[in-house]
N, CA, C and O atoms as a CHARMM CRD file, in Angstrom:
* protein
*
  216
    1    1 MET  N     60.95700 114.68900 104.08900 PROA 1      0.00000
    2    1 MET  CA    61.58400 115.62700 103.59600 PROA 1      0.00000
    3    1 MET  C     62.86000 115.47500 104.21900 PROA 1      0.00000
    4    1 MET  O     63.83600 115.60500 103.47900 PROA 1      0.00000
    5    2 ALA  N     63.06400 115.21400 105.49200 PROA 2      0.00000
    6    2 ALA  CA    64.65300 115.19900 106.03500 PROA 2      0.00000
    7    2 ALA  C     65.31100 114.09700 105.30200 PROA 2      0.00000
    8    2 ALA  O     66.51900 114.16600 105.07400 PROA 2      0.00000
    9    3 VAL  N     64.59100 113.06800 104.90800 PROA 3      0.00000
   10    3 VAL  CA    65.44600 111.89600 104.12600 PROA 3      0.00000
   11    3 VAL  C     65.92000 112.57200 102.84300 PROA 3      0.00000
   12    3 VAL  O     67.10000 112.38500 102.54600 PROA 3      0.00000
   13    4 VAL  N     65.25800 113.24200 102.13200 PROA 4      0.00000
   14    4 VAL  CA    65.60900 113.96400 100.87500 PROA 4      0.00000
   15    4 VAL  C     66.75800 114.74000 101.03900 PROA 4      0.00000
   16    4 VAL  O     67.72000 114.72000 100.27100 PROA 4      0.00000
   17    5 ALA  N     66.64200 115.49100 102.14400 PROA 5      0.00000
   18    5 ALA  CA    67.77400 116.60600 102.29900 PROA 5      0.00000
   19    5 ALA  C     69.04900 115.69800 102.64600 PROA 5      0.00000
   20    5 ALA  O     70.12400 115.87500 102.07200 PROA 5      0.00000
   21    6 LEU  N     68.87800 114.82800 103.51000 PROA 6      0.00000
   22    6 LEU  CA    70.20000 114.04600 103.94400 PROA 6      0.00000
   23    6 LEU  C     70.75100 113.18800 102.56900 PROA 6      0.00000
   24    6 LEU  O     71.93100 112.90900 102.35200 PROA 6      0.00000
   25    7 THR  N     69.80900 112.91000 101.86500 PROA 7      0.00000
   26    7 THR  CA    70.34200 112.14500 100.50700 PROA 7      0.00000
   27    7 THR  C     71.21200 113.09300  99.63500 PROA 7      0.00000
   28    7 THR  O     72.28000 112.70000  99.16700 PROA 7      0.00000
   29    8 ILE  N     70.67900 114.49800  99.40000 PROA 8      0.00000
   30    8 ILE  CA    71.25900 115.45400  98.82600 PROA 8      0.00000
   31    8 ILE  C     72.66400 115.68600  99.38100 PROA 8      0.00000
   32    8 ILE  O     73.68300 115.71400  98.69000 PROA 8      0.00000
   33    9 VAL  N     72.60800 115.84900 100.69900 PROA 9      0.00000
   34    9 VAL  CA    74.15000 116.16200 101.16000 PROA 9      0.00000
   35    9 VAL  C     75.06000 114.92900 100.99300 PROA 9      0.00000
   36    9 VAL  O     76.25100 115.02500 100.69600 PROA 9      0.00000
   37   10 ALA  N     74.46500 113.84900 101.19000 PROA 10     0.00000
   38   10 ALA  CA    75.49300 112.61400 101.15300 PROA 10     0.00000
   39   10 ALA  C     75.80800 112.44900  99.82000 PROA 10     0.00000
   40   10 ALA  O     76.96700 112.09400  99.60300 PROA 10     0.00000
   41   11 MET  N     74.98800 112.63500  98.74100 PROA 11     0.00000
   42   11 MET  CA    75.49800 112.53300  97.30700 PROA 11     0.00000
   43   11 MET  C     76.50000 113.67300  97.08600 PROA 11     0.00000
   44   11 MET  O     77.48200 113.49100  96.36500 PROA 11     0.00000
   45   12 THR  N     76.26600 114.86700  97.70400 PROA 12     0.00000
   46   12 THR  CA    77.20700 115.93400  97.40500 PROA 12     0.00000
   47   12 THR  C     78.55800 115.73800  97.95500 PROA 12     0.00000
   48   12 THR  O     79.55900 116.26400  97.46900 PROA 12     0.00000
   49   13 PHE  N     78.55700 114.95800  98.99100 PROA 13     0.00000
   50   13 PHE  CA    79.77800 114.52500  99.90700 PROA 13     0.00000
   51   13 PHE  C     80.62500 113.50600  99.19800 PROA 13     0.00000
   52   13 PHE  O     81.85500 113.47300  99.15600 PROA 13     0.00000
   53   14 THR  N     79.61500 112.53900  98.55500 PROA 14     0.00000
   54   14 THR  CA    80.32100 111.44100  97.94200 PROA 14     0.00000
   55   14 THR  C     81.04900 111.92900  96.63400 PROA 14     0.00000
   56   14 THR  O     82.16900 111.55100  96.29000 PROA 14     0.00000
   57   15 MET  N     80.22200 112.85900  95.92800 PROA 15     0.00000
   58   15 MET  CA    80.96100 113.49000  94.71300 PROA 15     0.00000
   59   15 MET  C     82.15700 114.17600  94.96800 PROA 15     0.00000
   60   15 MET  O     83.07000 114.07600  94.14800 PROA 15     0.00000
   61   16 GLN  N     82.32500 115.00500  96.19500 PROA 16     0.00000
   62   16 GLN  CA    83.51600 115.59100  96.55300 PROA 16     0.00000
   63   16 GLN  C     84.63700 114.74200  96.83100 PROA 16     0.00000
   64   16 GLN  O     85.79300 115.11100  96.62300 PROA 16     0.00000
   65   17 LEU  N     84.29700 113.47700  97.35200 PROA 17     0.00000
   66   17 LEU  CA    85.35300 112.43200  97.51700 PROA 17     0.00000
   67   17 LEU  C     85.82000 111.72300  96.31700 PROA 17     0.00000
   68   17 LEU  O     87.01200 111.51600  96.08900 PROA 17     0.00000
   69   18 VAL  N     84.85400 111.35600  95.55700 PROA 18     0.00000
   70   18 VAL  CA    85.28600 110.61800  94.45200 PROA 18     0.00000
   71   18 VAL  C     86.01800 111.65900  93.31900 PROA 18     0.00000
   72   18 VAL  O     87.01600 111.34600  92.66900 PROA 18     0.00000
   73   19 TYR  N     85.49800 112.61200  93.24900 PROA 19     0.00000
   74   19 TYR  CA    86.26600 113.48600  92.14300 PROA 19     0.00000
   75   19 TYR  C     87.29600 114.60500  92.94900 PROA 19     0.00000
   76   19 TYR  O     87.53300 115.67800  92.39500 PROA 19     0.00000
   77   20 ARG  N     87.79900 114.33700  94.08200 PROA 20     0.00000
   78   20 ARG  CA    88.72000 115.17100  94.83300 PROA 20     0.00000
   79   20 ARG  C     89.76000 115.69800  93.86200 PROA 20     0.00000
   80   20 ARG  O     89.91600 116.91400  93.74800 PROA 20     0.00000
   81   21 ASP  N     90.59200 114.69600  93.04800 PROA 21     0.00000
   82   21 ASP  CA    91.66800 115.20200  92.17900 PROA 21     0.00000
   83   21 ASP  C     91.08000 116.55400  91.32700 PROA 21     0.00000
   84   21 ASP  O     91.66200 117.63900  91.31400 PROA 21     0.00000
   85   22 PHE  N     89.83300 116.26900  90.63600 PROA 22     0.00000
   86   22 PHE  CA    89.46300 117.66900  89.76900 PROA 22     0.00000
   87   22 PHE  C     89.28700 118.76800  90.74900 PROA 22     0.00000
   88   22 PHE  O     89.91700 119.80900  90.56700 PROA 22     0.00000
   89   23 TYR  N     88.48100 118.64500  91.78700 PROA 23     0.00000
   90   23 TYR  CA    88.30700 119.93800  92.62600 PROA 23     0.00000
   91   23 TYR  C     89.64100 120.44200  93.08900 PROA 23     0.00000
   92   23 TYR  O     89.84200 121.65000  92.96400 PROA 23     0.00000
   93   24 THR  N     90.53800 119.72500  93.58200 PROA 24     0.00000
   94   24 THR  CA    91.98100 120.08700  93.90900 PROA 24     0.00000
   95   24 THR  C     92.61500 120.88300  92.73200 PROA 24     0.00000
   96   24 THR  O     93.07400 122.00600  92.93900 PROA 24     0.00000
   97   25 CYS  N     92.64500 120.30800  91.49700 PROA 25     0.00000
   98   25 CYS  CA    93.24100 120.79700  90.21200 PROA 25     0.00000
   99   25 CYS  C     92.58300 122.06700  90.10700 PROA 25     0.00000
  100   25 CYS  O     93.31200 123.05800  90.14100 PROA 25     0.00000
  101   26 VAL  N     91.39200 122.22400  89.99000 PROA 26     0.00000
  102   26 VAL  CA    90.70500 123.57900  89.71100 PROA 26     0.00000
  103   26 VAL  C     91.08500 124.62400  90.80200 PROA 26     0.00000
  104   26 VAL  O     91.42500 125.76300  90.48200 PROA 26     0.00000
  105   27 SER  N     91.02200 124.23200  92.03500 PROA 27     0.00000
  106   27 SER  CA    91.30200 125.31300  93.14300 PROA 27     0.00000
  107   27 SER  C     92.83800 125.64000  93.10800 PROA 27     0.00000
  108   27 SER  O     93.17000 126.72900  93.57600 PROA 27     0.00000
  109   28 ASP  N     93.76300 124.85200  92.62600 PROA 28     0.00000
  110   28 ASP  CA    95.33300 125.12200  92.53000 PROA 28     0.00000
  111   28 ASP  C     95.60400 125.96600  91.27100 PROA 28     0.00000
  112   28 ASP  O     96.57100 126.72800  91.26200 PROA 28     0.00000
  113   29 SER  N     94.74800 125.85400  90.15800 PROA 29     0.00000
  114   29 SER  CA    95.13200 126.50200  89.02000 PROA 29     0.00000
  115   29 SER  C     95.08500 127.88900  89.21200 PROA 29     0.00000
  116   29 SER  O     94.28100 128.43600  89.96600 PROA 29     0.00000
  117   30 LEU  N     96.07100 128.56300  88.43200 PROA 30     0.00000
  118   30 LEU  CA    96.11800 130.00600  88.42400 PROA 30     0.00000
  119   30 LEU  C     95.52000 130.71200  87.20500 PROA 30     0.00000
  120   30 LEU  O     95.28900 131.92100  87.17500 PROA 30     0.00000
  121   31 THR  N     95.30400 129.91000  86.26400 PROA 31     0.00000
  122   31 THR  CA    94.63200 130.63200  84.95100 PROA 31     0.00000
  123   31 THR  C     93.34300 129.90000  84.69200 PROA 31     0.00000
  124   31 THR  O     93.12300 128.82700  85.25300 PROA 31     0.00000
  125   32 LYS  N     92.45900 130.46400  83.83400 PROA 32     0.00000
  126   32 LYS  CA    91.40800 129.85200  83.24000 PROA 32     0.00000
  127   32 LYS  C     91.78900 128.67400  82.42200 PROA 32     0.00000
  128   32 LYS  O     91.12600 127.63900  82.49700 PROA 32     0.00000
  129   33 ALA  N     92.99700 128.79200  81.51500 PROA 33     0.00000
  130   33 ALA  CA    93.30900 127.44400  80.83900 PROA 33     0.00000
  131   33 ALA  C     93.66500 126.46600  81.68900 PROA 33     0.00000
  132   33 ALA  O     93.31200 125.32100  81.40700 PROA 33     0.00000
  133   34 GLY  N     94.34800 126.68100  82.76900 PROA 34     0.00000
  134   34 GLY  CA    94.87400 125.73800  83.59600 PROA 34     0.00000
  135   34 GLY  C     93.44800 124.92900  84.34500 PROA 34     0.00000
  136   34 GLY  O     93.50200 123.72900  84.61700 PROA 34     0.00000
  137   35 GLN  N     92.40800 125.62800  84.57700 PROA 35     0.00000
  138   35 GLN  CA    91.13600 125.20000  85.09900 PROA 35     0.00000
  139   35 GLN  C     90.45800 124.21600  84.17400 PROA 35     0.00000
  140   35 GLN  O     89.92600 123.15800  84.51100 PROA 35     0.00000
  141   36 VAL  N     90.56100 124.74300  82.90300 PROA 36     0.00000
  142   36 VAL  CA    89.85400 124.03700  81.65000 PROA 36     0.00000
  143   36 VAL  C     90.51500 122.67000  81.46700 PROA 36     0.00000
  144   36 VAL  O     89.92800 121.64300  81.12500 PROA 36     0.00000
  145   37 SER  N     91.86600 122.80000  81.75200 PROA 37     0.00000
  146   37 SER  CA    92.68600 121.32600  81.32700 PROA 37     0.00000
  147   37 SER  C     92.27300 120.33500  82.63700 PROA 37     0.00000
  148   37 SER  O     92.44900 119.12600  82.49200 PROA 37     0.00000
  149   38 CYS  N     91.73300 120.83400  83.89500 PROA 38     0.00000
  150   38 CYS  CA    91.33800 119.90800  84.64900 PROA 38     0.00000
  151   38 CYS  C     90.18100 118.99100  84.38100 PROA 38     0.00000
  152   38 CYS  O     89.93600 118.00200  85.07100 PROA 38     0.00000
  153   39 ASN  N     89.36300 119.44000  83.16100 PROA 39     0.00000
  154   39 ASN  CA    88.42200 118.60000  82.79100 PROA 39     0.00000
  155   39 ASN  C     88.72100 117.28400  82.37800 PROA 39     0.00000
  156   39 ASN  O     87.87500 116.39000  82.41000 PROA 39     0.00000
  157   40 THR  N     89.97500 117.10400  81.95900 PROA 40     0.00000
  158   40 THR  CA    90.32100 115.60000  81.67300 PROA 40     0.00000
  159   40 THR  C     90.32000 114.93200  82.65100 PROA 40     0.00000
  160   40 THR  O     90.30000 113.73000  82.38800 PROA 40     0.00000
  161   41 LEU  N     90.33700 115.25700  84.06800 PROA 41     0.00000
  162   41 LEU  CA    90.14300 114.29100  85.25600 PROA 41     0.00000
  163   41 LEU  C     88.66400 113.77800  85.28100 PROA 41     0.00000
  164   41 LEU  O     88.34900 112.78900  85.94300 PROA 41     0.00000
  165   42 LEU  N     87.77800 114.49000  84.53400 PROA 42     0.00000
  166   42 LEU  CA    86.48700 113.84500  84.82200 PROA 42     0.00000
  167   42 LEU  C     86.05500 112.92100  83.67500 PROA 42     0.00000
  168   42 LEU  O     86.57200 113.01800  82.56200 PROA 42     0.00000
  169   43 PRO  N     85.08100 112.00600  83.96700 PROA 43     0.00000
  170   43 PRO  CA    84.57900 111.23600  82.81500 PROA 43     0.00000
  171   43 PRO  C     83.93500 112.14600  81.90100 PROA 43     0.00000
  172   43 PRO  O     83.42900 113.21600  82.24000 PROA 43     0.00000
  173   44 GLU  N     83.97400 111.65700  80.66600 PROA 44     0.00000
  174   44 GLU  CA    83.11700 112.49300  79.59000 PROA 44     0.00000
  175   44 GLU  C     81.74200 112.97000  79.94700 PROA 44     0.00000
  176   44 GLU  O     81.48300 114.17100  80.01300 PROA 44     0.00000
  177   45 PRO  N     80.93000 112.10200  80.16000 PROA 45     0.00000
  178   45 PRO  CA    79.52600 112.62500  80.62100 PROA 45     0.00000
  179   45 PRO  C     79.45200 113.76900  81.45600 PROA 45     0.00000
  180   45 PRO  O     78.63300 114.66800  81.26500 PROA 45     0.00000
  181   46 LEU  N     80.39000 113.76200  82.49500 PROA 46     0.00000
  182   46 LEU  CA    80.27700 114.68900  83.52300 PROA 46     0.00000
  183   46 LEU  C     81.07100 116.23000  83.20500 PROA 46     0.00000
  184   46 LEU  O     81.05700 117.22600  83.92900 PROA 46     0.00000
  185   47 ARG  N     81.64500 116.07600  82.08400 PROA 47     0.00000
  186   47 ARG  CA    82.41200 117.44500  81.80000 PROA 47     0.00000
  187   47 ARG  C     81.62800 118.76500  81.64800 PROA 47     0.00000
  188   47 ARG  O     81.89700 119.90800  82.01800 PROA 47     0.00000
  189   48 GLY  N     80.51100 118.21700  80.94900 PROA 48     0.00000
  190   48 GLY  CA    79.52100 119.18800  80.59300 PROA 48     0.00000
  191   48 GLY  C     78.55000 119.70900  81.81400 PROA 48     0.00000
  192   48 GLY  O     77.84500 120.71100  81.70000 PROA 48     0.00000
  193   49 VAL  N     78.60300 118.94700  82.92500 PROA 49     0.00000
  194   49 VAL  CA    77.65200 119.19500  83.99700 PROA 49     0.00000
  195   49 VAL  C     78.47500 119.91700  85.15700 PROA 49     0.00000
  196   49 VAL  O     78.12300 121.02500  85.56200 PROA 49     0.00000
  197   50 ILE  N     79.58400 119.25300  85.67800 PROA 50     0.00000
  198   50 ILE  CA    80.27500 119.83000  86.59600 PROA 50     0.00000
  199   50 ILE  C     81.71800 120.41100  86.09300 PROA 50     0.00000
  200   50 ILE  O     82.48900 120.89800  86.92000 PROA 50     0.00000
  201   51 GLY  N     82.00100 120.35300  84.93500 PROA 51     0.00000
  202   51 GLY  CA    83.31700 120.63900  84.40300 PROA 51     0.00000
  203   51 GLY  C     83.46900 122.16000  84.17300 PROA 51     0.00000
  204   51 GLY  O     82.40300 122.73200  83.94400 PROA 51     0.00000
  205   52 VAL  N     84.59900 122.94200  84.18800 PROA 52     0.00000
  206   52 VAL  CA    84.83800 124.12600  83.77600 PROA 52     0.00000
  207   52 VAL  C     84.42100 124.56800  82.51900 PROA 52     0.00000
  208   52 VAL  O     84.87400 123.95100  81.55500 PROA 52     0.00000
  209   53 LYS  N     83.67100 125.48100  82.31800 PROA 53     0.00000
  210   53 LYS  CA    83.45400 125.99100  81.06300 PROA 53     0.00000
  211   53 LYS  C     84.47500 126.88400  80.45400 PROA 53     0.00000
  212   53 LYS  O     85.12400 127.64100  81.17500 PROA 53     0.00000
  213   54 GLU  N     84.66000 126.83900  79.12100 PROA 54     0.00000
  214   54 GLU  CA    85.78100 127.71800  78.46200 PROA 54     0.00000
  215   54 GLU  C     85.35700 129.15200  78.27000 PROA 54     0.00000
  216   54 GLU  O     86.13200 129.96300  77.76400 PROA 54     0.00000
């Protein structure tokens, strides 16, 4: 069970590092439209999963 928990944490940390530009863009955006425009920094398959919804 501990291995599963550590794997999830490691995957989350890796996602944060790989897509750091996206997360920085979203946190720095002042409007919803600005946050939605940050979706262009993500690959197409991930836009529906972790992207900002309109």
